[in-house]
C-alpha positions in Angstrom: 8.3 0.2 10.3 8.0 3.3 8.1 8.9 1.3 5.0 6.4 -1.5 5.8 3.7 1.1 6.3 4.5 2.9 3.1 4.4 -0.3 1.0 1.3 -1.7 2.7 -0.7 1.5 2.1 0.3 1.8 -1.5 -0.1 -1.8 -2.5 -3.5 -2.1 -0.8 -4.7 0.9 -2.9 -3.7 -0.8 -6.2 -6.3 -2.5 -8.3 -4.5 -5.8 -8.1 -4.9 -6.0 -4.3 -8.6 -5.5 -4.7 -8.7 -8.0 -7.6 -7.0 -10.6 -5.4 -9.5 -10.1 -2.6 -12.3 -10.4 -5.1 -10.9 -13.7 -6.5 -10.2 -15.4 -3.2 -12.6 -13.9 -0.7 -15.7 -12.6 -2.5 -16.2 -14.7 -5.6 -13.9 -17.6 -4.5 -13.1 -18.4 -8.1 -9.3 -18.2 -7.5 -8.9 -16.7 -10.9 -7.6 -13.1 -10.5 -7.0 -11.0 -13.6 -3.8 -9.2 -12.8 -2.8 -6.0 -14.4 -0.1 -6.4 -15.7 -0.8 -10.0 -16.5 2.9 -11.1 -16.1 5.9 -10.0 -14.1 7.6 -8.8 -17.2 4.9 -6.1 -17.5 5.9 -4.6 -14.1 7.9 -1.4 -14.8 10.5 0.4 -12.8 8.1 3.3 -12.6 5.4 1.1 -10.9 8.0 0.0 -8.3 9.2 3.6 -7.8 5.7 4.7 -7.0 5.3 2.0 -4.4 8.7 2.7 -2.7 8.7 6.5 -3.1 9.4 8.4 0.2 6.5 9.3 2.4 5.2 12.8 2.3 6.1 14.8 5.4 3.5 14.0 8.1 2.1 11.0 6.3 3.3 8.7 9.1 4.4 9.3 12.7 5.2 6.7 15.3 3.0 6.6 18.4 4.5 8.4 21.4 
C-alpha cells in the first residue's frame, strides 16, 4: 500500500497526468501532448524520482 500511495501521489503531480485529464475530460480532444513525447525519452532519473522512498512521516497507515 505504501508503494501504491507513493507512486499515485508523485504521478498525479506530474504535468503528464494533468495533460491527460485535459485531453480526455476537459477539452475531450483525445490529443494529449506528452512530455517526453515517446517512451524512449523517459529517463532512469525520472523513474527514480517516482519510486524514491517516502520521506519519514509522509505516509502512515490508519490505526
